[in-house]
N, C-alpha and C positions, 0 to 999 in steps of 0.2 A: 565481674557483671561488665567491666570493661572491654572485655573479651567478646562478650556476649555483642555489644554495642558495634563492636569493632567488622564484625563478624556478617551484622547486618548492615551494616555498613556496607560491604562489599557485595553482598549479595543482592543489595538493589542499586548497586553499582554497576555489578554483572548485566541484569537486567533491564537498566533506560541503556547500554550500547549496544546489546542486543537484539533492541528494537529497533525497525525498522519501517516506514513511509514510504506505502506504492503509489504509487502516481496511473493510474487505470483508465484510459480511452478506449469504449469499447461500442462499437458499431455493434446496435439491438439486430434490426434488420437482414444483415448479413454473417451476424454472431458469430463478428469478429474482434479481435484485441487490434485494437489500431495504436497503442503506445501502451508501454510498459516500464515503468521507471523509478528504480528507490532513492530513496534518501532518508537521512541521520537527520534532519532537521525538520519538525513537522510543521513549519512558519514556512521554509522554503517550499515544500511540499505544497501546501495548500495557496502559496501564491503562486504558483505554475496551474494550479486546479484553476486560480480564479481567472487568471488570467487567460488560457484554453477557453474555459464558461463564456466568457465573455466574446473571443473569438469565432465560436462556434454558438453563441444565442441562439441562432435561426436556424439549427440545426437540430432539430430535436430527437434526431435518429441516434445519436452522441449522448451517452454516460459519461459522464464525466466525474470519477470520484477516488477519492484519498484511504488508504486502509492501512490501518497498524497491525505487522505481526514480525515474527522474529526471524521467517525466513519466507522466499518465495514459494517453498513445499508446501510452506503452513495453509498461504491461501491459497494454493490448489486444494487444498482437503475444504477447508473452511467457504472459501470464494467461486466451486468447480464449476462455473456456468461462464466466466468468465476467462476460461483455459479450456475447452474442453474440445477445441480445435488440436492442440498440442496433442487430446486422448487419443485422437483418432489417428494420429500420422504414425 
């Protein structure tokens, strides 16, 4: 029984370690990724997002989001519209 609990904890720790938070700033009219940054700390990612939202509050063309994923590759599959410019090159 203890072995199962330990295995479960290790699996949970592996998931926690492999999950990242990605800050994305996207210019809608231009269809361009302006900023793309990876964080391991979700609170830090959100703090950066809120700071950018305050700084660019007068620019409705910018979309500023934080998304969670195990890799940037996963984000390109799940949120491809942010990355289509890279697919064209």
